[in-house]
N, C-alpha and C positions, 0 to 999 in steps of 0.2 A: 732912284728910289724906289720906294717899298709901294706895289699893286694894291691896293683895295678892291678886294672883294665885294659885288652889289649883294647884300643881303636880300635880293628881289630872288636872285638866280642862287643861294649859297644853296645846299644839299640839307636836308633837316640834322643829319647829324652834325656839318658843320656849324649848324643853328645851335643844336644840345651845348657843345663843348665848349663855346663861346660864351653859353648863358651857364651851364657851370664857372664857370669864372669868372662871374657877375657882369656880365655882357648886358645892360638891360635894352637896348636897341638892339640885339640877338634875340633873348627875351621874349618884345613885344613883337615883334618880329615872325615869330614861332607861334606869338598869341593868334595873329596875325591868321597865318596859315591855314591852321588848325583851328577858328574857332565854332568857325560853321559847321563840322565836323561834330565838334564835342553841341552843340547844339542838338543836332538834326539830331544825334544820341538823346540828347534827353529827351525829346521831348517825343521820341519814341517809346521810352521808357513810362512819361508820365501823362501823354498825351495835353495837358495846356498848355499855351503859349507862354503864362506866368513863369508857372512853375520849369519847365523847359531853361528859362533865360534865369530862374536863382540857379537850378543847378549848374546851369553855364558858366555862369558869374563863380561860385563855391569850386570847380575844380579849374577855374584861373589860380584864384588864390592856391589852393592844394598842390594846384603845378609849381607855384611860383614858390612853395614851401618842400614840394621834394624834387624838383631836379636836378640837386644834384645830388638824389640820392640813386638816379636812372641812370643801370647799369651799361644798355642799349645789346642787351642778347636779345632781343623777338623784336616786331616790330613799334614806334616807336606809339603809331596808332593803338596797335592794340592795351598796348600801357594806359592810353586816354583812354577807352573802351571801358577797361578794369578799372579808372579814378572817375572817368562818368556815372558806372554803375554803381559805383557805391554810396557817388555824395544823393545818388535818386533812389538806393534802399534809405538809406540818410534820412531824405525829407521823407519820404514814404514811409520812415517810425517816427517822424517825427510828427507830420499831418494825421496819422492811426492816435495820437493821443488827443489829437482836436473834434475828429471824428462825427463825439456824441454832439459836441456842437453843435454839427455842420447838418446833421441828418437831422436835429431834434428843429433849425432852419428849414429846410427842403418840409421837412411836413406840415410846418407852418404856414411856409410858401406854400404846398400844393392848396390848402385848405380857404388857404386865403385866396386862391387863383392866380397868385403872380408867380408862380414858376413858370422857370422858360421849355419852350415846347422841346420833344427829346430829336436827338438826330437820326435824319430818314439815311445817312450813309449808309449800306449795308458792310464798309468798309472801314468807319471807325469805329462799326460794334465791333465786327470781326476784332480789331485790333483793344478795345474796350474790355469783351473778354478773353485776350491777350494778359491787357493787365493784371487779370483779377487768376489766374494761374498761378500755381504755386509757385516758390522763385527761379530757381533753376530751371525747371523747363519755362518760366518766361523768358530766362535770360539767354536761355539756346534758341527760342522760337525770335527774339527778338535781334540776335547776333547774325544769324544764321537769314533769315524772311525779315526785318526788316532794312538790317545794315547791307544784307548781299557777303555777308563771311561765308568763307568755308568751314565748313566744323571741325577742319585741323586751327583755325583761326581763332573762332568761338572757342577751340577747345582751352587754345592757349592763354583765349581772355578769362574762362571761366576758375581754369587752372584746376582742370579735371582731363580726361583722358579723351578721344576722339571718338571712341566707342560707346562713351555715355552722355554725349553731345545730342547722338542719335538717338539715341532710348529716350532721351528727357525729351527728344521733339517727335519721336513715337508716342509715348505719350500724350506727349500737349494733345497731338494731330486728335488721336482719342477723344481724350475731355476735351477738346472747342468743339469737335463735329457732334459731341451730346450738350454741349451748352447752346449749338448755334442750330439743332433740330429745335429742343424747347422752345428758342423764344420763333421759329420760327422763319431763319435766317438762312436754312439751305432748303 
């Protein structure tokens, strides 16, 4: 009698191998195991719950199409970070096209007194400033400080060298210091 491996005890590598072979249960367990991770990373990128949910769902769809191409050269979570960053960037490009409409509504709401109060949370102000950094600087800061990755793991996720990650973080810190000072946060 063949012994069945409990999916809750299966390693990511085992689940990935089975999912590549078309095992929907293994794929579902892999999604269940990593969904919170993807959502948390997406939220760090965009700072909005609804957008983070959209990004996480998009990553789930993309994962279903791309799991067969996963080579396993690095950590599965690093591959998921990359997929999440790409989905977040795609969403940012999409929403950037609608920025004019959003800004027009914001001005109208501000004039009519319907605008929501700004958040007083300094941590949220800082992450808001991080989201405004140039792409590579923002990505490096989000991966290292937001997700707690080492510079080496962030370098792998960003497909750049470790020293380049360090340089992007250094430049981001200088820029953030200036931005936060001008906003009266530092």
